[in-house]
Kinemage of the C-alpha trace (Angstrom):
@kinemage 1
@onewidth
@group {chain A} dominant
@subgroup {mainchain}
@vectorlist {calphas} color= white
{ca unk a 1} P 50.934 144.719 71.852
{ca unk a 2} L 51.219 142.155 68.761
{ca unk a 3} L 48.522 143.883 66.739
{ca unk a 4} L 50.702 147.155 66.345
{ca unk a 5} L 53.516 145.286 63.944
{ca unk a 6} L 50.399 143.331 62.152
{ca unk a 7} L 48.808 147.057 61.919
{ca unk a 8} L 51.964 148.076 60.315
{ca unk a 9} L 52.287 145.331 58.096
{ca unk a 10} L 48.340 145.859 56.729
{ca unk a 11} L 49.842 149.234 56.239
{ca unk a 12} L 52.650 148.568 54.160
{ca unk a 13} L 50.486 146.136 51.878
{ca unk a 14} L 48.017 148.702 51.093
{ca unk a 15} L 50.802 151.119 50.359
{ca unk a 16} L 53.262 149.049 48.363
{ca unk a 17} L 49.669 146.855 46.357
{ca unk a 18} L 47.273 149.091 46.641
{ca unk a 19} L 49.821 151.614 45.166
{ca unk a 20} L 50.848 149.278 42.464
{ca unk a 21} L 46.923 149.296 41.616
{ca unk a 22} L 46.592 153.017 41.617
{ca unk a 23} L 49.658 153.541 39.259
{ca unk a 24} L 48.567 150.765 36.896
{ca unk a 25} L 44.306 151.167 36.738
{ca unk a 26} L 43.891 154.527 38.899
{ca unk a 27} L 46.070 157.121 38.048
{ca unk a 28} L 45.314 159.346 35.347
{ca unk a 29} L 49.145 159.924 34.884
{ca unk a 30} L 51.624 157.180 33.036
{ca unk a 31} L 53.637 156.729 35.536
{ca unk a 32} L 52.794 158.277 39.413
{ca unk a 33} L 56.257 157.996 41.917
{ca unk a 34} L 57.651 154.613 42.836
{ca unk a 35} L 58.767 156.217 46.671
{ca unk a 36} L 55.157 155.585 48.384
{ca unk a 37} L 55.798 152.238 47.180
{ca unk a 38} L 59.859 151.616 48.500
{ca unk a 39} L 57.810 153.034 52.338
{ca unk a 40} L 54.919 150.668 51.669
{ca unk a 41} L 57.405 147.454 51.363
{ca unk a 42} L 59.570 148.892 54.504
{ca unk a 43} L 56.306 149.119 56.857
{ca unk a 44} L 55.893 145.704 55.440
{ca unk a 45} L 59.511 144.518 56.028
{ca unk a 46} L 59.276 146.404 59.925
{ca unk a 47} L 55.906 144.745 60.744
{ca unk a 48} L 56.610 141.389 59.561
{ca unk a 49} L 60.007 140.856 61.268
{ca unk a 50} L 58.082 143.152 64.146
{ca unk a 51} L 55.309 140.315 64.624
{ca unk a 52} L 58.049 138.235 64.910
{ca unk a 53} L 59.910 139.479 67.733
{ca unk a 54} L 56.788 139.898 69.884
{ca unk a 55} L 55.911 136.609 69.595
{ca unk a 56} L 58.983 134.755 70.346
{ca unk a 57} L 58.959 137.452 73.253
{ca unk a 58} L 56.460 136.045 74.580
{ca unk a 59} L 57.383 132.344 73.806
{ca unk a 60} L 60.782 132.346 75.489
{ca unk a 61} L 60.804 135.454 77.245
{ca unk a 62} L 64.093 137.476 76.644
{ca unk a 63} L 66.220 135.949 73.246
{ca unk a 64} L 68.917 135.947 71.041
{ca unk a 65} L 69.558 136.138 67.143
{ca unk a 66} L 69.828 132.500 67.105
{ca unk a 67} L 66.726 132.054 68.840
{ca unk a 68} L 65.210 134.591 65.948
{ca unk a 69} L 67.342 132.523 63.298
{ca unk a 70} L 66.224 129.209 64.221
{ca unk a 71} L 62.165 130.170 64.180
{ca unk a 72} L 62.303 131.496 60.365
{ca unk a 73} L 64.144 128.460 59.417
{ca unk a 74} L 63.154 125.998 61.064
{ca unk a 75} L 59.402 126.640 61.817
{ca unk a 76} L 56.177 127.242 59.685
{ca unk a 77} L 55.838 130.435 60.405
{ca unk a 78} L 58.949 131.549 59.909
{ca unk a 79} L 58.977 130.137 56.180
{ca unk a 80} L 55.699 132.523 55.642
{ca unk a 81} L 57.384 135.313 56.931
{ca unk a 82} L 60.681 134.846 54.651
{ca unk a 83} L 58.582 134.495 52.015
{ca unk a 84} L 56.162 138.109 52.639
{ca unk a 85} L 59.739 139.244 52.632
{ca unk a 86} L 61.087 137.869 49.394
{ca unk a 87} L 57.694 138.425 47.819
{ca unk a 88} L 57.308 142.055 48.907
{ca unk a 89} L 61.343 142.708 47.118
{ca unk a 90} L 59.456 141.022 43.734
{ca unk a 91} L 56.707 143.139 43.749
{ca unk a 92} L 58.702 145.713 44.146
{ca unk a 93} L 61.394 145.070 41.673
{ca unk a 94} L 58.446 144.633 39.120
{ca unk a 95} L 56.681 148.172 39.626
{ca unk a 96} L 60.413 149.587 39.697
{ca unk a 97} L 60.929 147.720 35.694
{ca unk a 98} L 59.288 150.255 32.482
{ca unk a 99} L 57.336 146.959 31.646
{ca unk a 100} L 53.890 148.055 31.527
{ca unk a 101} L 52.349 144.605 31.856
{ca unk a 102} L 50.863 143.912 35.316
{ca unk a 103} L 51.434 140.267 35.262
{ca unk a 104} L 54.640 139.780 36.997
{ca unk a 105} L 53.329 142.696 39.741
{ca unk a 106} L 50.245 140.754 39.759
{ca unk a 107} L 51.239 137.154 40.519
{ca unk a 108} L 53.881 138.384 43.439
{ca unk a 109} L 51.257 140.366 45.035
{ca unk a 110} L 48.870 137.180 45.212
{ca unk a 111} L 51.594 134.689 46.922
{ca unk a 112} L 52.487 137.821 49.132
{ca unk a 113} L 48.802 137.864 50.254
{ca unk a 114} L 48.416 134.392 50.709
{ca unk a 115} L 52.281 134.311 52.417
{ca unk a 116} L 50.826 136.722 54.809
{ca unk a 117} L 47.200 134.748 55.551
{ca unk a 118} L 49.234 132.080 55.933
{ca unk a 119} L 50.506 133.693 59.057
{ca unk a 120} L 46.975 134.744 60.756
{ca unk a 121} L 43.699 132.823 61.044
{ca unk a 122} L 44.007 131.816 57.089
{ca unk a 123} L 46.209 128.943 57.844
{ca unk a 124} L 43.140 126.982 59.473
{ca unk a 125} L 41.752 125.787 56.232
{ca unk a 126} L 42.609 125.622 52.365
{ca unk a 127} L 39.263 127.734 52.527
{ca unk a 128} L 39.940 130.179 55.263
{ca unk a 129} L 43.233 130.883 53.454
{ca unk a 130} L 41.569 132.084 49.966
{ca unk a 131} L 38.899 134.302 51.231
{ca unk a 132} L 41.570 136.121 53.402
{ca unk a 133} L 43.459 136.553 50.331
{ca unk a 134} L 40.565 137.601 48.556
{ca unk a 135} L 39.533 139.807 51.151
{ca unk a 136} L 43.173 141.607 51.600
{ca unk a 137} L 43.092 142.227 47.926
{ca unk a 138} L 40.232 143.966 48.159
{ca unk a 139} L 41.272 146.118 51.187
{ca unk a 140} L 44.489 147.500 50.457
{ca unk a 141} L 43.403 147.804 46.689
{ca unk a 142} L 41.143 150.651 47.979
{ca unk a 143} L 42.926 151.810 50.733
{ca unk a 144} L 46.074 152.336 48.834
{ca unk a 145} L 44.205 153.978 45.343
{ca unk a 146} L 42.700 156.123 48.258
{ca unk a 147} L 45.979 157.126 49.939
{ca unk a 148} L 47.189 157.744 46.921
{ca unk a 149} L 44.649 159.937 45.452
{ca unk a 150} L 44.327 162.081 48.671
{ca unk a 151} L 48.156 161.892 49.753
{ca unk a 152} L 50.056 163.503 45.668
{ca unk a 153} L 48.159 166.969 44.753
{ca unk a 154} L 47.245 167.494 41.239
{ca unk a 155} L 45.412 169.605 38.766
{ca unk a 156} L 41.365 169.288 38.741
{ca unk a 157} L 41.111 167.895 35.642
{ca unk a 158} L 43.789 165.114 36.677
{ca unk a 159} L 41.706 165.006 40.222
{ca unk a 160} L 38.649 164.265 38.413
{ca unk a 161} L 39.927 161.693 36.243
{ca unk a 162} L 41.180 159.534 39.277
{ca unk a 163} L 38.319 160.203 41.389
{ca unk a 164} L 36.052 158.684 38.777
{ca unk a 165} L 38.527 155.323 38.609
{ca unk a 166} L 38.323 155.526 42.175
{ca unk a 167} L 35.169 155.227 42.329
{ca unk a 168} L 34.461 152.231 40.303
{ca unk a 169} L 37.386 150.428 41.968
{ca unk a 170} L 35.756 151.686 45.570
{ca unk a 171} L 32.444 150.115 44.552
{ca unk a 172} L 34.255 146.550 43.229
{ca unk a 173} L 36.402 146.331 46.393
{ca unk a 174} L 33.402 147.096 48.726
{ca unk a 175} L 31.391 144.203 47.033
{ca unk a 176} L 34.218 141.357 47.293
{ca unk a 177} L 34.749 142.930 50.941
{ca unk a 178} L 31.396 142.256 52.140
{ca unk a 179} L 31.144 138.449 50.443
{ca unk a 180} L 34.002 137.886 51.602
{ca unk a 181} L 34.127 138.970 55.185
{ca unk a 182} L 30.373 137.544 55.424
{ca unk a 183} L 31.909 133.592 54.384
{ca unk a 184} L 34.691 134.205 56.336
{ca unk a 185} L 32.861 135.529 59.624
{ca unk a 186} L 30.252 132.945 59.146
{ca unk a 187} L 33.220 130.156 59.954
{ca unk a 188} L 34.685 131.702 62.151
{ca unk a 189} L 32.293 132.250 64.487
{ca unk a 190} L 30.330 129.903 66.353
{ca unk a 191} L 27.118 131.443 67.254
{ca unk a 192} L 25.739 134.956 66.414
{ca unk a 193} L 25.961 135.557 70.185
{ca unk a 194} L 30.061 135.110 69.951
{ca unk a 195} L 29.736 138.276 68.198
{ca unk a 196} L 29.302 140.183 72.130
{ca unk a 197} L 30.658 137.666 74.371
{ca unk a 198} L 34.197 137.262 72.473
{ca unk a 199} L 37.249 139.349 72.230
{ca unk a 200} L 37.067 138.380 68.743
{ca unk a 201} L 33.473 139.577 67.920
{ca unk a 202} L 33.780 142.461 70.009
{ca unk a 203} L 36.618 143.309 67.873
{ca unk a 204} L 35.102 142.666 64.320
{ca unk a 205} L 31.578 145.071 65.609
{ca unk a 206} L 34.665 147.761 66.070
{ca unk a 207} L 36.122 146.990 62.516
{ca unk a 208} L 32.527 147.241 61.051
{ca unk a 209} L 31.639 150.077 62.791
{ca unk a 210} L 34.789 151.618 60.878
{ca unk a 211} L 33.579 150.170 57.547
{ca unk a 212} L 30.229 151.327 57.586
{ca unk a 213} L 31.156 155.107 58.539
{ca unk a 214} L 33.691 154.814 55.149
{ca unk a 215} L 30.623 153.095 53.114
{ca unk a 216} L 28.238 156.271 54.606
{ca unk a 217} L 31.228 158.616 53.537
{ca unk a 218} L 32.145 157.208 49.880
{ca unk a 219} L 28.153 157.226 49.650
{ca unk a 220} L 28.340 160.910 50.158
{ca unk a 221} L 31.179 161.481 48.155
{ca unk a 222} L 29.624 159.672 45.063
{ca unk a 223} L 26.182 161.117 45.312
{ca unk a 224} L 26.567 164.185 46.230
{ca unk a 225} L 30.166 165.973 45.935
{ca unk a 226} L 31.350 163.764 43.076
{ca unk a 227} L 28.052 164.574 40.934
{ca unk a 228} L 27.839 168.561 42.240
{ca unk a 229} L 31.719 168.435 41.585
{ca unk a 230} L 31.876 170.385 44.675
{ca unk a 231} L 35.485 169.730 45.012
{ca unk a 232} L 37.043 171.744 47.994
{ca unk a 233} L 34.213 169.134 49.685
{ca unk a 234} L 35.466 166.384 48.227
{ca unk a 235} L 38.691 166.567 49.211
{ca unk a 236} L 37.917 166.818 52.580
{ca unk a 237} L 35.852 164.120 52.509
{ca unk a 238} L 38.592 161.472 50.944
{ca unk a 239} L 40.842 162.476 53.677
{ca unk a 240} L 38.428 161.226 56.577
{ca unk a 241} L 37.635 158.734 54.229
{ca unk a 242} L 41.477 157.849 54.347
{ca unk a 243} L 41.847 158.029 57.744
{ca unk a 244} L 38.598 155.967 58.743
{ca unk a 245} L 40.117 153.294 56.307
{ca unk a 246} L 43.524 153.194 57.798
{ca unk a 247} L 41.827 152.728 61.620
{ca unk a 248} L 39.984 150.041 59.247
{ca unk a 249} L 43.439 148.265 59.313
{ca unk a 250} L 43.967 148.950 62.396
{ca unk a 251} L 41.152 146.960 63.337
{ca unk a 252} L 42.133 144.223 61.114
{ca unk a 253} L 44.909 144.017 62.919
{ca unk a 254} L 44.183 143.470 66.453
{ca unk a 255} L 41.181 140.895 64.615
{ca unk a 256} L 44.325 139.133 63.243
{ca unk a 257} L 46.076 138.819 66.048
{ca unk a 258} L 42.750 137.729 68.551
{ca unk a 259} L 42.278 134.132 69.075
{ca unk a 260} L 38.752 133.702 67.122
{ca unk a 261} L 35.718 132.165 69.663
{ca unk a 262} L 36.060 128.138 70.551
{ca unk a 263} L 33.014 126.284 71.959
{ca unk a 264} L 34.039 124.127 74.606
{ca unk a 265} L 33.116 120.143 73.338
{ca unk a 266} L 33.600 118.289 76.346
{ca unk a 267} L 31.434 117.683 79.726
{ca unk a 268} L 32.820 119.302 83.259
{ca unk a 269} L 31.683 119.357 86.432
{ca unk a 270} L 33.568 121.227 89.036
{ca unk a 271} L 32.396 120.912 92.782
{ca unk a 272} L 33.259 123.330 95.416
{ca unk a 273} L 32.914 124.199 99.071
{ca unk a 274} L 34.150 126.956 101.148
{ca unk a 275} L 33.215 129.733 104.001
{ca unk a 276} L 32.423 133.508 102.510
{ca unk a 277} L 31.609 136.076 104.952
{ca unk a 278} L 31.383 133.838 108.230
{ca unk a 279} L 29.099 131.221 106.615
{ca unk a 280} L 29.260 128.029 105.086
{ca unk a 281} L 28.793 128.154 100.711
{ca unk a 282} L 29.129 125.247 98.681
{ca unk a 283} L 27.505 124.444 94.853
{ca unk a 284} L 29.289 123.281 91.334
{ca unk a 285} L 29.538 124.536 88.086
{ca unk a 286} L 28.670 122.071 85.118
{ca unk a 287} L 29.768 122.476 81.402
{ca unk a 288} L 27.599 121.291 79.309
{ca unk a 289} L 28.783 120.413 75.628
{ca unk a 290} L 28.018 123.295 73.272
{ca unk a 291} L 29.456 125.518 75.972
{ca unk a 292} L 26.620 126.066 78.028
{ca unk a 293} L 27.699 126.449 81.810
{ca unk a 294} L 25.051 125.863 84.575
{ca unk a 295} L 26.014 127.315 88.445
{ca unk a 296} L 24.341 125.820 91.396
{ca unk a 297} L 25.650 127.445 94.672
{ca unk a 298} L 23.906 127.099 98.235
{ca unk a 299} L 24.307 130.124 100.617
{ca unk a 300} L 22.357 131.654 103.232
{ca unk a 301} L 22.851 135.262 101.334
{ca unk a 302} L 22.609 135.852 97.607
{ca unk a 303} L 26.263 135.313 95.794
{ca unk a 304} L 27.399 136.590 92.840
{ca unk a 305} L 29.643 135.492 90.554
{ca unk a 306} L 31.744 136.508 87.493
{ca unk a 307} L 34.295 134.736 84.763
{ca unk a 308} L 37.427 135.679 84.457
{ca unk a 309} L 39.069 133.987 81.360
{ca unk a 310} L 43.076 133.633 82.056
{ca unk a 311} L 44.373 131.870 79.060
{ca unk a 312} L 43.032 134.564 76.199
{ca unk a 313} L 41.770 138.173 76.739
{ca unk a 314} L 37.544 137.640 76.979
{ca unk a 315} L 35.293 140.161 78.192
{ca unk a 316} L 33.857 138.953 81.825
{ca unk a 317} L 30.591 137.084 82.181
{ca unk a 318} L 28.777 138.720 85.284
{ca unk a 319} L 26.048 135.881 85.845
{ca unk a 320} L 22.603 136.658 87.046
{ca unk a 321} L 21.567 134.020 89.509
{ca unk a 322} L 17.803 133.231 90.358
{ca unk a 323} L 17.099 131.732 93.882
{ca unk a 324} L 14.977 128.382 94.487
{ca unk a 325} L 14.883 128.695 98.579
{ca unk a 326} L 18.810 128.978 99.503
{ca unk a 327} L 19.674 127.594 96.267
{ca unk a 328} L 20.758 130.067 93.219
{ca unk a 329} L 21.341 128.766 89.763
{ca unk a 330} L 22.569 130.841 86.701
{ca unk a 331} L 23.339 129.569 83.462
{ca unk a 332} L 25.211 131.285 80.456
{ca unk a 333} L 27.269 130.743 77.599
{ca unk a 334} L 31.224 130.049 77.229
{ca unk a 335} L 32.610 130.949 73.723
{ca unk a 336} L 36.213 130.003 74.266
{ca unk a 337} L 37.669 126.593 75.931
{ca unk a 338} L 40.610 127.317 77.799
{ca unk a 339} L 41.171 128.221 81.647
{ca unk a 340} L 38.535 130.389 83.103
{ca unk a 341} L 38.023 131.121 86.774
{ca unk a 342} L 34.947 132.205 88.588
{ca unk a 343} L 35.050 134.667 91.049
{ca unk a 344} L 32.417 133.971 93.680
{ca unk a 345} L 31.085 136.302 96.448
{ca unk a 346} L 28.912 136.836 98.926
{ca unk a 347} L 28.908 140.006 101.343
{ca unk a 348} L 32.572 141.528 101.023
{ca unk a 349} L 34.816 137.744 100.812
{ca unk a 350} L 35.314 136.287 97.659
{ca unk a 351} L 37.296 132.902 96.260
{ca unk a 352} L 38.237 131.758 92.848
{ca unk a 353} L 36.723 128.797 91.415
{ca unk a 354} L 39.169 127.298 88.703
{ca unk a 355} L 37.695 126.164 85.710
{ca unk a 356} L 39.533 124.119 82.709
{ca unk a 357} L 37.169 124.192 80.245
{ca unk a 358} L 38.336 122.008 76.586
């Protein structure tokens, strides 16, 4: 459930920072309401502290306030969370001032996004950190602006001016999201097969599905509803677009809390011998550097084998065997290092073979 507070954190960023972008660059009105930004700031606080709570619960089980405080004050992750809270307050304070310059909000917002990226996969390298910051900036600006435009009724003339400005922001955001997302994916995935062979890859595909739906709807808005001034259809389409963008945030929350694939580097040979279905069965699982796993099983009857990862959530892998006499062989690719088990079954009986893949 760690994805839930992370999603709340992202939604809060969209309302806080995207709301600031809307108020300063999209809204045709002199000053839009500040209250939604306050709601966004509260969601950031709840999401950040909720993430810490669930993380400690997974690590320690039941814990007290002393453990919570120690994590915040003595760990790099806790420092990043404290920075998130302080910078959230700074952004809200700057937006509450009558000064129209965007520089203080922009600087505080960029640092806020960096503190959030540091709590996720962005901490792996400076390059990934930068990509995640820019990706988050484009995502929160676009989503927040769409939600603001949909959520606050305006007269027709004011609404059209806001839509035209939002259209330009959307085009810039899409270009940035595609470029940074592609670069981050290339760095995170060891191969194309990891898209369907790892939980991280599957979560990424779900996010891309929602994002593709948003792009189709945005194109329809621009090429038809906006061009022909179809106000009722455009309002409805923007509501659907806002819902899809929130779904993108939720899938981003899942992605940020899912371990990226890591190809095993060491060779491994795990022999086993047992009795299944009243008949002797023996074989071995051998891992080559690069994650290629070979299975060789000697049995009188055709075996089946399914690989499950016990350390992380990963899609199970069903092996497909080729028979040569009484020997059955299969090959597959593992996209994550760690503790696996192979469930080998002959007829109605099965055994588990532990595989410590590193």
